[in-house]
C-alpha positions as CSV (number, residue, x, y, z in Angstrom):
1,G,-2.2,124.9,180.0
2,I,-1.0,124.6,183.3
3,L,-1.1,127.0,186.0
4,D,0.5,126.9,189.5
5,V,-1.7,128.2,192.5
6,S,-1.9,129.0,195.6
7,I,-4.8,129.8,197.4
8,F,-5.1,130.2,201.5
9,N,-1.8,128.3,201.2
10,K,-2.1,125.7,199.7
11,R,0.2,125.0,196.2
12,T,-1.4,123.4,193.6
13,L,-1.0,122.7,189.7
14,I,-4.5,123.6,187.3
15,N,-4.9,122.4,184.2
16,Y,-7.0,124.6,182.1
17,V,-8.7,124.6,178.5
18,L,-9.2,129.0,177.0
19,D,-10.7,129.5,174.0
20,N,-12.7,133.1,172.9
21,K,-15.7,132.3,175.1
22,S,-14.7,130.5,178.1
23,L,-11.9,129.6,180.4
24,N,-12.1,125.5,182.0
25,F,-9.9,124.7,185.1
26,S,-9.6,121.8,186.8
27,S,-6.6,120.3,189.4
28,K,-5.5,116.6,189.9
29,D,-4.5,117.1,193.4
30,K,-6.7,114.4,195.3
31,K,-7.0,116.5,198.9
32,N,-7.4,119.3,197.5
33,F,-9.3,119.7,193.8
34,Y,-10.5,122.7,191.9
35,S,-13.0,122.7,189.0
36,G,-15.1,125.5,187.1
37,E,-15.8,127.1,184.2
38,I,-15.8,130.7,183.6
39,D,-18.4,132.3,180.3
40,F,-16.7,135.8,179.2
41,K,-20.1,137.1,177.5
42,P,-21.9,137.6,179.7
43,F,-19.4,137.1,182.8
44,Y,-20.2,134.0,184.9
45,L,-17.6,131.6,186.9
46,S,-19.1,128.4,188.6
47,A,-16.5,126.3,190.6
48,D,-16.5,124.3,193.2
49,F,-13.2,124.0,195.7
50,N,-13.0,120.8,197.7
51,Y,-10.8,120.9,200.8
52,E,-8.9,118.3,202.9
53,N,-8.0,120.4,205.9
54,L,-7.8,124.4,206.1
55,N,-6.9,126.8,208.5
56,L,-9.6,129.8,208.7
57,K,-8.1,131.3,211.5
58,N,-7.5,135.0,209.5
59,L,-10.5,134.4,207.4
60,F,-12.3,136.7,209.1
61,N,-10.4,139.3,210.6
62,N,-11.8,142.7,209.9
63,D,-8.4,143.5,207.9
64,S,-8.2,140.1,205.7
65,F,-8.2,140.3,202.6
66,L,-12.5,138.8,202.1
67,F,-13.4,141.9,203.9
68,E,-11.5,144.6,201.8
69,I,-12.5,143.5,198.9
70,I,-16.4,143.9,200.2
71,R,-15.4,147.2,201.3
72,S,-14.3,148.0,198.0
73,E,-17.6,147.1,196.7
74,V,-16.0,145.8,193.4
75,L,-18.5,142.6,193.9
76,N,-21.4,144.8,194.0
77,N,-21.7,145.2,190.1
78,K,-24.6,144.2,187.9
79,N,-22.7,142.3,185.5
80,L,-21.0,140.1,188.2
81,N,-22.4,136.4,188.2
82,L,-20.7,133.8,189.8
83,K,-21.6,130.6,192.0
84,I,-18.8,128.8,194.0
85,N,-18.9,125.8,195.9
86,F,-16.4,125.4,198.8
87,F,-16.5,122.0,200.6
88,L,-14.2,121.4,203.7
89,K,-13.8,118.7,205.2
90,N,-11.8,119.4,208.3
91,I,-11.6,122.8,209.4
92,V,-7.5,123.4,211.4
93,N,-8.1,125.6,214.6
94,L,-11.6,124.4,215.3
95,Q,-11.8,121.2,216.1
96,Q,-15.5,120.7,216.5
97,L,-16.7,122.1,213.7
98,N,-16.2,119.4,210.1
99,N,-17.6,119.0,206.5
100,L,-18.5,123.0,205.9
101,K,-20.3,123.1,203.0
102,L,-20.2,126.9,201.8
103,N,-22.2,127.9,199.0
104,I,-21.6,131.7,197.6
105,E,-23.3,133.3,194.2
106,I,-23.6,136.4,193.2
107,I,-26.1,137.7,190.6
108,E,-26.2,141.2,190.1
109,G,-24.0,142.6,192.9
110,N,-26.0,140.9,195.3
111,I,-23.7,138.1,197.7
112,N,-25.8,135.4,198.8
113,F,-24.7,132.7,201.3
114,S,-28.1,130.5,201.3
115,N,-28.0,126.3,201.7
116,S,-24.4,126.9,203.1
117,H,-24.0,124.6,206.3
118,I,-21.6,123.0,209.2
119,I,-21.5,119.6,211.3
120,W,-20.7,120.3,214.5
121,N,-19.5,116.9,216.1
122,D,-21.5,115.0,214.5
123,D,-24.1,116.0,216.7
124,I,-25.3,119.4,214.8
125,K,-26.4,120.3,211.6
126,I,-26.2,124.3,211.4
127,S,-27.6,125.9,208.1
128,L,-28.0,129.1,206.6
129,K,-31.3,129.7,204.9
130,N,-32.3,132.7,202.8
131,S,-29.2,134.6,203.6
132,L,-27.5,137.9,202.1
133,L,-24.4,139.7,202.5
134,N,-25.2,143.6,202.5
135,Y,-22.9,146.5,202.5
136,D,-24.3,149.6,203.6
137,K,-22.6,153.0,205.3
138,N,-19.7,151.5,206.2
139,Q,-21.1,148.6,207.7
140,I,-21.1,144.6,206.4
141,N,-24.0,143.0,207.8
142,L,-24.9,139.3,207.3
143,I,-28.4,138.9,207.2
144,G,-30.3,135.4,207.0
145,K,-32.1,132.7,209.0
146,V,-29.9,129.8,210.9
147,V,-31.5,126.2,210.8
148,I,-30.0,123.9,213.8
149,N,-31.1,120.1,213.8
150,F,-29.9,118.1,216.2
151,N,-28.9,114.6,215.4
152,D,-27.7,113.1,218.7
153,I,-28.9,115.7,221.2
154,D,-27.7,113.2,224.3
155,N,-24.2,113.8,222.8
156,F,-24.8,117.1,222.5
157,F,-25.6,117.4,226.1
158,S,-23.0,115.1,227.7
159,S,-20.0,117.5,225.9
160,F,-21.5,120.1,228.2
161,Q,-21.9,118.2,231.2
162,I,-25.7,119.2,231.4
163,K,-27.5,117.0,234.3
164,K,-29.9,114.6,232.6
165,I,-32.9,115.7,234.6
166,N,-32.4,119.3,233.0
167,R,-31.9,118.0,229.1
168,K,-34.6,118.8,226.9
169,K,-35.4,116.7,223.8
170,V,-34.9,119.5,221.2
171,K,-35.0,118.4,217.5
172,Q,-34.9,121.3,215.7
173,I,-34.2,125.6,216.3
174,E,-34.7,128.2,214.0
175,F,-33.6,131.9,214.2
176,D,-33.2,135.0,212.1
177,F,-30.3,137.3,212.5
178,V,-28.6,140.3,211.7
179,Y,-24.8,140.1,212.2
180,N,-22.6,143.3,212.3
181,I,-19.2,142.1,210.6
182,E,-17.2,145.1,211.4
183,N,-18.7,145.0,215.1
184,K,-19.2,141.4,215.7
185,K,-22.5,141.9,217.2
186,I,-25.5,140.0,216.7
């Protein structure tokens, strides 16, 4: 069959094939392409979402749909397993950031964002490693490690107008963090 879907204000037609064991779906839109499979027993969703452009302005507000799902703890289910990959070429409201690859994996209620990355002005690759989303005592925390790789350190420094005498040759920075999403504190 064919399904008419609107996700993040993007409308597309999705072809699907449904049988007793699974549901396969894919879109034919070249700019915003989706494909995936849902197995029913045991439940497992595997999907890829490719976007040419997307506005993330309201996605990370405390009252957004995303945070309401996390607060409801519906994702904290031992029977819920999924792996979703988002590929986003351009972020509309953040001009310096592009080529977002967001991997979301939920295994028995644990939400993991490891092996995700984003590019800043083609100068820096910012990667998220060993990450986990934790909802505890009305607090949503993202815990993990950030690895920043500098591809063109000189161009990076020139963006901030740092004098050449003060520039350090840095290839990589790593740090662990706990980010409280509700309070926006790291």
